[in-house]
C-alpha positions in Angstrom: 112.8 75.3 125.5 110.4 73.4 127.7 109.2 70.2 126.2 105.7 70.7 127.6 103.0 72.0 125.2 100.9 74.6 126.9 98.8 75.8 124.0 97.2 73.7 121.3 94.1 75.6 120.2 93.8 77.8 117.1 93.2 81.6 117.4 91.7 84.0 114.9 92.9 83.2 111.4 95.2 80.2 112.2 93.2 77.7 110.0 92.9 80.1 107.1 96.5 81.1 107.2 97.6 77.5 107.4 95.4 76.6 104.4 96.8 79.6 102.4 100.5 79.2 103.2 101.3 75.6 104.1 102.7 73.4 101.3 100.4 70.5 100.5 103.2 67.9 100.4 105.8 66.9 102.8 108.4 67.4 100.1 107.3 71.0 99.7 107.3 71.5 103.4 110.9 70.1 103.7 112.1 72.3 100.8 110.6 75.4 102.4 112.2 74.5 105.7 115.6 73.9 104.1 115.5 77.1 102.1 114.5 79.1 105.2 117.4 77.4 107.2 120.0 78.7 104.7 118.4 82.1 104.2 118.2 82.7 108.0 121.8 81.5 108.5 122.9 83.9 105.7 121.2 86.8 107.3 122.7 86.0 110.7 126.2 85.7 109.3 126.2 88.6 106.8 126.5 91.5 109.4 129.6 89.8 110.8 131.3 88.4 107.7 130.5 91.0 105.1 129.7 94.2 106.9 132.2 94.0 109.8 135.1 91.8 108.6 135.0 92.6 104.9 133.6 96.1 104.5 134.7 97.8 107.7 137.8 95.8 108.3 139.4 94.7 105.0 138.0 97.4 102.6 138.0 100.4 104.9 140.9 99.2 107.1 139.0 100.1 110.3 139.4 97.0 112.5 138.4 98.8 115.6 135.0 99.6 114.1 134.8 96.0 112.7 135.3 94.6 116.3 132.7 97.0 117.7 130.2 95.9 115.0 130.9 92.3 115.7 130.3 92.8 119.4 127.1 94.8 118.8 126.0 92.0 116.5 126.7 89.3 119.1 124.7 91.2 121.7 121.9 91.6 119.2 121.8 87.9 118.4 122.0 87.0 122.1 119.0 89.2 123.0 117.0 87.9 120.0 117.8 84.4 121.1 116.9 85.1 124.7 113.6 86.7 123.8 112.7 83.9 121.4 113.6 81.0 123.8 111.9 82.6 126.8 108.7 83.2 124.8 108.8 79.6 123.5 109.3 78.3 127.1 106.5 80.4 128.5 104.0 80.0 125.7 104.8 76.5 124.6 102.5 76.6 121.6 102.2 73.5 119.5 103.4 73.6 116.0 100.6 73.4 113.4 101.7 70.0 112.1 101.9 68.4 115.5 98.9 66.1 114.7 100.9 64.5 112.0 103.6 63.5 114.5 101.5 60.5 115.6 101.7 59.2 112.0 105.5 59.5 112.1 105.9 61.5 108.9 106.1 65.1 110.0 109.2 67.3 110.6 108.1 68.9 113.8 107.8 65.9 116.0 110.9 66.6 118.0 110.1 70.2 118.6 106.3 70.1 118.9 106.1 73.0 121.4 108.2 75.5 119.5 105.7 77.2 117.2 105.7 80.6 118.8 107.8 82.6 118.2 109.8 81.6 115.1 113.5 81.5 116.0 114.5 81.5 112.3 112.4 84.6 111.7 113.6 86.5 114.8 117.2 85.7 114.0 116.7 86.7 110.3 115.1 90.0 111.3 117.9 90.6 113.9 120.5 90.1 111.2 118.5 92.3 108.7 118.2 95.0 111.4 121.9 95.0 112.0 122.6 95.3 108.3 120.2 98.3 108.1 121.7 99.9 111.1 125.2 99.4 109.7 124.3 100.9 106.4 122.5 103.9 107.9 125.2 104.8 110.4 128.4 103.8 108.5 127.6 103.9 104.8 129.8 100.8 104.3 128.9 100.5 100.6 129.8 104.1 99.8 126.4 105.6 99.3 123.0 105.9 100.9 121.4 104.4 97.9 123.6 101.2 98.0 122.9 101.0 101.8 119.1 101.4 101.2 119.2 98.7 98.6 121.1 96.3 100.9 118.7 97.1 103.8 115.6 96.6 101.6 117.0 93.3 100.3 117.8 92.1 103.8 114.3 93.0 105.1 112.7 91.2 102.1 114.9 88.2 102.7 113.9 88.1 106.4 110.2 88.4 105.4 110.8 85.5 103.1 112.2 83.4 106.0 109.0 84.1 108.0 106.8 83.2 105.0 108.8 80.0 104.3 108.4 78.9 107.9 104.6 79.0 107.4 105.0 77.2 104.0 106.9 74.5 105.9 103.9 74.4 108.3 106.1 75.0 111.3 104.5 78.3 112.4 
């Protein structure tokens, strides 16, 4: 992304949302950031490792479908990444905690222009969307109910990633 910050001002409910969501300590912000890192990574990897390789490939023995799922997943992640990075480059919105960078104690100093849109959140929802599409179209877990539960859990986890990015005061 571009290193230039194009947008620093608040809009609509920015201050209120930051006051409501952002952790009050740097330790709390770091914890929220770390948890969101792992949760987003899990949502990105799950459609490949569990749905494609394990469920479609190993359990159901359909490696052709597993390969197709992996390729669709790779395309999905590339498009999500492209949209995220183009938006960040064009908008260049400052992170909410950018003011603390001058004090040398904030996490976002190296990526001060990457507040909009959240890459963690877009990747998490791309992974969750893949999981939901896999379950709806392939019933990898044997029943529609199991697939609906997996889809709901994935969407809840992706929503948690987005919330934790705000708790970390990065978005």
